[in-house]
NUGUTOR-775058 format. One line per field, with one value per residue: residue number from 0; x, y, z of N, C-alpha, C in turn. Coordinates in pm, whole numbers, padded with zeros to 5 digits, always signed. Layout:
REM residues N
pos: c(NUM:...)
n.x: c(X:...)
n.y: c(Y:...)
n.z: c(Z:...)
ca.x: c(X:...)
ca.y: c(Y:...)
ca.z: c(Z:...)
c.x: c(X:...)
c.y: c(Y:...)
c.z: c(Z:...)
//
This chain:
REM residues 134
pos: c(0:1:2:3:4:5:6:7:8:9:10:11:12:13:14:15:16:17:18:19:20:21:22:23:24:25:26:27:28:29:30:31:32:33:34:35:36:37:38:39:40:41:42:43:44:45:46:47:48:49:50:51:52:53:54:55:56:57:58:59:60:61:62:63:64:65:66:67:68:69:70:71:72:73:74:75:76:77:78:79:80:81:82:83:84:85:86:87:88:89:90:91:92:93:94:95:96:97:98:99:100:101:102:103:104:105:106:107:108:109:110:111:112:113:114:115:116:117:118:119:120:121:122:123:124:125:126:127:128:129:130:131:132:133)
n.x: c(+00086:+00055:+00084:-00013:+00186:+00045:-00134:+00052:+00181:-00040:-00102:+00132:+00106:-00135:-00066:+00146:-00004:-00156:+00052:+00155:-00035:-00289:-00528:-00645:-00586:-00565:-00352:-00122:-00080:+00175:+00340:+00310:+00408:+00679:+00752:+00720:+00850:+00714:+00581:+00411:+00210:+00133:+00038:-00186:-00360:-00392:-00504:-00741:-00887:-00888:-01044:-01291:-01361:-01413:-01204:-01032:-01076:-01109:-00989:-01050:-00878:-00634:-00509:-00557:-00586:-00556:-00748:-00793:-01082:-01190:-01114:-00781:-00793:-01018:-00979:-00898:-00634:-00729:-00942:-00800:-00643:-00849:-00971:-00786:-00735:-00940:-01080:-00841:-00700:-00570:-00573:-00754:-00987:-01117:-01278:-01578:-01776:-01716:-01553:-01530:-01463:-01507:-01659:-01511:-01262:-01039:-00905:-01010:-01106:-00869:-00759:-00964:-00954:-00700:-00742:-00936:-00784:-00586:-00753:-00864:-00636:-00562:-00794:-00778:-00566:-00516:-00487:-00407:-00275:-00046:+00071:+00127:+00318:+00515)
n.y: c(-00117:+00215:+00560:+00812:+01044:+01276:+01287:+01302:+01546:+01714:+01699:+01815:+02070:+02174:+02176:+02364:+02587:+02630:+02687:+02920:+03107:+03070:+03030:+03263:+03454:+03509:+03307:+03319:+03079:+03071:+03139:+02915:+02726:+02805:+02772:+02496:+02384:+02281:+02239:+02513:+02469:+02205:+02241:+02397:+02209:+02038:+02210:+02275:+02037:+02017:+02238:+02166:+01969:+02101:+02171:+02378:+02728:+02958:+03287:+03565:+03822:+04089:+04055:+03795:+03435:+03130:+03003:+02815:+02613:+02542:+02515:+02406:+02195:+02064:+01945:+01653:+01416:+01205:+01320:+01483:+01298:+01137:+01333:+01366:+01106:+00931:+00656:+00478:+00175:-00127:-00363:-00482:-00617:-00490:-00293:-00094:-00235:-00488:-00812:-01056:-01307:-01330:-01511:-01742:-01670:-01690:-01500:-01249:-01085:-00994:-00815:-00628:-00538:-00419:-00206:-00063:+00006:+00174:+00377:+00462:+00560:+00775:+00926:+01002:+01176:+01512:+01825:+02012:+01848:+01783:+02036:+02094:+01898:+01955)
n.z: c(+00000:-00085:-00035:-00251:-00445:-00492:-00274:-00062:-00121:-00103:+00170:+00275:+00158:+00265:+00531:+00518:+00436:+00669:+00854:+00744:+00797:+00697:+00825:+00894:+00701:+00345:+00158:-00101:-00366:-00472:-00260:-00096:-00270:-00288:-00019:+00030:-00183:-00410:-00731:-00883:-01073:-01016:-00758:-00814:-00928:-00709:-00514:-00637:-00612:-00333:-00272:-00389:-00213:+00018:+00194:+00169:+00090:-00179:-00231:-00419:-00608:-00569:-00325:-00289:-00254:-00082:+00192:+00493:+00519:+00755:+01107:+01190:+01371:+01297:+01054:+00903:+00831:+00687:+00542:+00363:+00219:+00108:-00049:-00250:-00356:-00303:-00109:+00090:-00001:+00079:-00064:-00352:-00277:-00066:-00151:-00192:-00334:-00273:-00253:-00502:-00429:-00163:-00018:-00021:+00063:+00318:+00463:+00432:+00634:+00749:+00558:+00547:+00810:+00812:+00634:+00782:+01008:+00898:+00794:+01039:+01170:+01002:+01033:+01297:+01313:+01297:+01119:+01303:+01489:+01337:+01313:+01581:+01638:+01458)
ca.x: c(+00000:+00137:+00014:+00033:+00257:-00056:-00180:+00162:+00197:-00158:-00084:+00236:+00057:-00234:+00016:+00212:-00109:-00186:+00169:+00176:-00141:-00409:-00651:-00704:-00561:-00545:-00211:-00108:-00019:+00319:+00407:+00309:+00500:+00815:+00772:+00728:+00921:+00622:+00552:+00288:+00111:+00085:-00043:-00315:-00443:-00420:-00596:-00872:-00954:-00910:-01157:-01412:-01389:-01436:-01091:-00985:-01159:-01027:-01021:-01006:-00829:-00490:-00461:-00622:-00511:-00638:-00759:-00853:-01227:-01222:-01002:-00692:-00837:-01133:-00940:-00822:-00550:-00817:-01013:-00707:-00610:-00969:-00994:-00692:-00730:-01048:-01046:-00719:-00732:-00447:-00596:-00880:-01106:-01183:-01358:-01717:-01860:-01676:-01468:-01607:-01423:-01515:-01720:-01412:-01136:-01036:-00838:-01072:-01114:-00739:-00748:-01063:-00899:-00590:-00804:-01000:-00679:-00528:-00855:-00873:-00516:-00577:-00907:-00739:-00461:-00568:-00389:-00356:-00175:+00077:+00129:+00181:+00436:+00615)
ca.y: c(+00000:+00334:+00688:+00875:+01172:+01382:+01294:+01350:+01689:+01783:+01711:+01917:+02201:+02221:+02204:+02492:+02689:+02658:+02751:+03054:+03196:+03047:+03021:+03396:+03539:+03436:+03282:+03286:+02949:+03093:+03136:+02774:+02661:+02837:+02718:+02349:+02343:+02204:+02323:+02591:+02402:+02089:+02293:+02440:+02088:+01990:+02302:+02263:+01924:+02052:+02331:+02087:+01887:+02193:+02175:+02516:+02822:+03053:+03429:+03632:+03959:+04115:+03996:+03665:+03312:+03027:+02995:+02690:+02626:+02515:+02514:+02291:+02085:+01999:+01891:+01530:+01365:+01120:+01407:+01529:+01183:+01101:+01437:+01346:+00972:+00843:+00569:+00398:+00032:-00205:-00462:-00454:-00682:-00412:-00188:-00090:-00337:-00617:-00908:-01164:-01433:-01315:-01630:-01849:-01614:-01708:-01389:-01121:-01007:-00932:-00700:-00530:-00481:-00330:-00084:+00010:+00063:+00288:+00482:+00512:+00640:+00901:+00999:+01052:+01278:+01635:+01924:+02071:+01754:+01801:+02166:+02084:+01810:+02011)
ca.z: c(+00000:-00099:-00044:-00375:-00437:-00485:-00135:+00021:-00146:-00051:+00315:+00295:+00116:+00362:+00649:+00492:+00439:+00809:+00916:+00687:+00841:+00617:+00904:+00907:+00584:+00220:+00125:-00243:-00395:-00495:-00129:-00055:-00364:-00244:+00116:+00026:-00304:-00494:-00848:-00878:-01157:-00942:-00647:-00869:-00939:-00573:-00445:-00701:-00547:-00192:-00269:-00417:-00096:+00131:+00287:+00156:+00014:-00255:-00220:-00542:-00597:-00558:-00199:-00283:-00231:-00019:+00337:+00539:+00531:+00896:+01199:+01173:+01459:+01234:+00924:+00926:+00722:+00606:+00447:+00260:+00134:+00032:-00149:-00360:-00416:-00259:+00003:+00088:-00004:+00071:-00170:-00422:-00221:+00038:-00214:-00146:-00396:-00216:-00323:-00562:-00366:-00017:+00042:-00008:+00112:+00463:+00532:+00396:+00758:+00769:+00468:+00592:+00934:+00775:+00580:+00893:+01092:+00826:+00797:+01175:+01198:+00928:+01092:+01430:+01301:+01239:+01079:+01428:+01541:+01259:+01350:+01717:+01638:+01367)
c.x: c(+00090:+00047:+00072:+00108:+00156:-00107:-00071:+00182:+00079:-00147:+00020:+00184:-00045:-00164:+00084:+00112:-00141:-00070:+00188:+00063:-00273:-00536:-00723:-00680:-00533:-00395:-00202:-00040:+00132:+00397:+00416:+00407:+00645:+00847:+00795:+00804:+00838:+00584:+00415:+00177:+00051:-00002:-00179:-00410:-00486:-00524:-00734:-00952:-00982:-01030:-01289:-01456:-01399:-01327:-01031:-01090:-01066:-01082:-00964:-00949:-00680:-00430:-00520:-00526:-00607:-00635:-00816:-01003:-01274:-01096:-00912:-00730:-00952:-01104:-00852:-00737:-00634:-00891:-00923:-00674:-00730:-00998:-00905:-00715:-00847:-00999:-00915:-00759:-00604:-00453:-00732:-01003:-01172:-01264:-01503:-01805:-01815:-01593:-01554:-01574:-01435:-01575:-01620:-01277:-01135:-00968:-00892:-01080:-00983:-00726:-00845:-01013:-00786:-00644:-00864:-00897:-00613:-00626:-00865:-00755:-00527:-00688:-00867:-00628:-00521:-00453:-00327:-00251:-00042:+00147:+00195:+00308:+00550:+00705)
c.y: c(+00123:+00457:+00760:+01005:+01286:+01397:+01349:+01501:+01769:+01802:+01818:+02056:+02257:+02255:+02340:+02607:+02729:+02732:+02895:+03151:+03178:+03024:+03155:+03488:+03453:+03427:+03245:+03150:+02961:+03085:+02992:+02696:+02682:+02770:+02567:+02295:+02242:+02294:+02390:+02523:+02281:+02134:+02340:+02322:+02040:+02079:+02304:+02150:+01952:+02145:+02257:+02007:+01970:+02187:+02315:+02597:+02914:+03194:+03496:+03770:+03967:+04058:+03857:+03550:+03210:+03040:+02857:+02711:+02605:+02525:+02393:+02170:+02006:+01942:+01769:+01494:+01277:+01204:+01448:+01415:+01143:+01205:+01417:+01213:+00882:+00753:+00492:+00251:-00048:-00313:-00434:-00509:-00606:-00296:-00201:-00196:-00479:-00703:-01021:-01300:-01428:-01438:-01745:-01800:-01619:-01592:-01252:-01029:-00932:-00805:-00590:-00460:-00385:-00198:+00001:+00074:+00184:+00405:+00545:+00600:+00776:+00987:+01065:+01155:+01399:+01725:+01990:+01980:+01771:+01930:+02157:+01999:+01868:+02104)
c.z: c(+00000:-00107:-00166:-00347:-00422:-00342:-00043:+00004:-00093:+00100:+00346:+00265:+00215:+00494:+00634:+00496:+00582:+00877:+00870:+00722:+00770:+00694:+00906:+00787:+00462:+00189:-00023:-00262:-00416:-00364:-00077:-00141:-00321:-00110:+00113:-00094:-00386:-00612:-00836:-00958:-01085:-00824:-00695:-00881:-00800:-00506:-00509:-00635:-00399:-00178:-00292:-00296:+00033:+00238:+00286:+00080:-00062:-00236:-00345:-00511:-00576:-00430:-00179:-00261:-00172:+00132:+00371:+00555:+00675:+00979:+01171:+01259:+01397:+01095:+00949:+00804:+00629:+00502:+00331:+00164:+00048:-00077:-00272:-00433:-00381:-00146:-00018:+00088:-00021:-00037:-00231:-00352:-00106:-00020:-00172:-00210:-00359:-00308:-00378:-00500:-00214:+00052:+00057:+00045:+00265:+00536:+00490:+00517:+00785:+00686:+00509:+00720:+00907:+00722:+00692:+00985:+01027:+00827:+00936:+01212:+01130:+00986:+01224:+01427:+01229:+01194:+01202:+01492:+01468:+01298:+01487:+01723:+01555:+01435)
//
């Protein structure tokens, strides 16, 4: 199981947004790009998805940029990862439509448990947790 580059960069970018003051003022993507050394073009794609998923809001104008849509304590890593890539799945058989061999697979419970543990971990870590540990 691997977290995609898009998800990793999204976590870094939202973290940077929070550190740079994005809770109270609009931060230009260029500033986040410079801070995290992520290409501006890639950040535009990432922030488009983050906006669609109500993690950030865009502010237009000369002093525009992005702000967090909620407090860092209310934004989970799970939300960010799901916004980029959808649910984390260690194997295909834990998808929502289930495994075609679940009736004969004796370890389906293991894969489901792994998925639930990863989801739980991501759900329990908030942006505020990252800020406090950083």
